[in-house]
N, C-alpha and C positions, 0 to 999 in steps of 0.2 A: 583490538579495536579500541578505537579511539577512547577517550572519558567523555567527550558530548555525543557521541555515538556508542550504543550500549546495545547488545542483543536482548531479544525479549524471548521468553520460553512459551511457547504456544500454551503448555498447561496453566501457565497461571493468567491466562485471559478469560474473560467469563465463560461458565460452563453452557451457556446457551448458544453460544459461538458453533458447539459440537451436536448440537440437540435441535433447534429449531430451525425453519428456513430464516436465513438472512438475507438482506438488500445491499449490496453498498453501492453508495449514492454519491456522484461527486457534486456537490452545491455549490460550484461556479461551473464557467462555461467550459466546455468540451475542445476547446484548442489544445494543439499539445503543445506541450509546457516539457521544460527539465523535470520540475518540481509540481507537484497537485498537491497543493498542502490543503484543500477542502473536502476531504472524501470522510464518509463516515460509514458505519456499519450498522442496521438496523435491523429489527427482529418485531414481527406483529404484535409482540406483547409492549412496543413501544421503548424497549431498552437501545440505548444507541453506546458506541463505541466510536472514538476519534479513530480513522483510518485514512494515512496520508500513503502513496506513492513517490519514490523518490528514484530516477535514472540516474545511476551514479557514477555515469561516467561522463558526464558533461564536466567542463574543464573552465567554460571562460563564462564571466570574465575570473570566475575563481574556481578551483574543485569543488564540487559537491562534499567531497568527502575524502579523508585521510587514503592514503596507500592502500594502509591496511583493511579497511573497511571494506574497500573497493574490493580488494582479494575476496575476502568473506561472502560479500555479494553474489562474483563471479562462480564461487566454487559452490554457493546455495543454487545458484540458477542453473550450471553445467550439472548438477547430479538430481535435476527436475524439482529442486524445493524453491524457494520464497527465503530471502534472508527478512527475519522479522526483528526490526530496532526500533529503539526509542528515538524520538523527535531528537536533534541536535540543539532547539532550541530551550530545552529547558521544560517543555510542557509536559513531557511525559508521552505523548501521542503515539502511538503505534505506526510506524512508518515501514511498507514494505521496500525493500531495495533490489531495484531492477537494473539488469544489464542495458547499454544503450546509452544514449543521447537526450531521446524525446520520448515522452508517451504516446499512446494513442490509444484506441480501443481495444485492439487485439492483445496489447501487451497488457493492458488495464485486466482484461479477462483471465489473461495465463496465470497472472501475479493474485487475482482473488481465487481461481481454480487451486493454486497450489496451497493458498493461507486454507482454503476448506479442508484440504486434504491436510494440513498441520495439525488443525484441531481434532481431527479422526472423523470427519463427515465428508458426504458426495458433494460434488460440486455441482450435482444437479441441482442440490437441495440449496443453492446461492443464485443468488440474482446483481447485474450489473445494471446500475443507471447511469444516463450522461444526460446533458441538458444539453441543448443545440444552441441555445442561447447564451452568448455572453454575459457578461456583467450588466447589470441594468436591464435585462432583459430586450434587449434592441435586437432588432430580426435582421 
């Protein structure tokens, strides 16, 4: 793994992710993009964990991640898992690495279901929320 991208142990995440109902919500528009940076996990008690998604195969204008990270993401995805990474921007935000070049609702739902299983709970206890309006609330 690159120094900028580091793996996150699911057992180091907050316990409530495995015990409470959880909502992953996109805080920005739902337009497909290679990296959705403003997602978060929320439980009914109000706890929040930043949780982004990265389509790891995007390579223009520059690769999203080094080859070693891309291989780790592909290995996890082929195994029915999702790579849990720490954001490369130094913020430490949880980032889910997924294969491909774009993100859409189906890929997001699959990644979140895999995260739920990684923290030891049923994906049926988790929900995904996308916003239909882009930035600025325009329709």
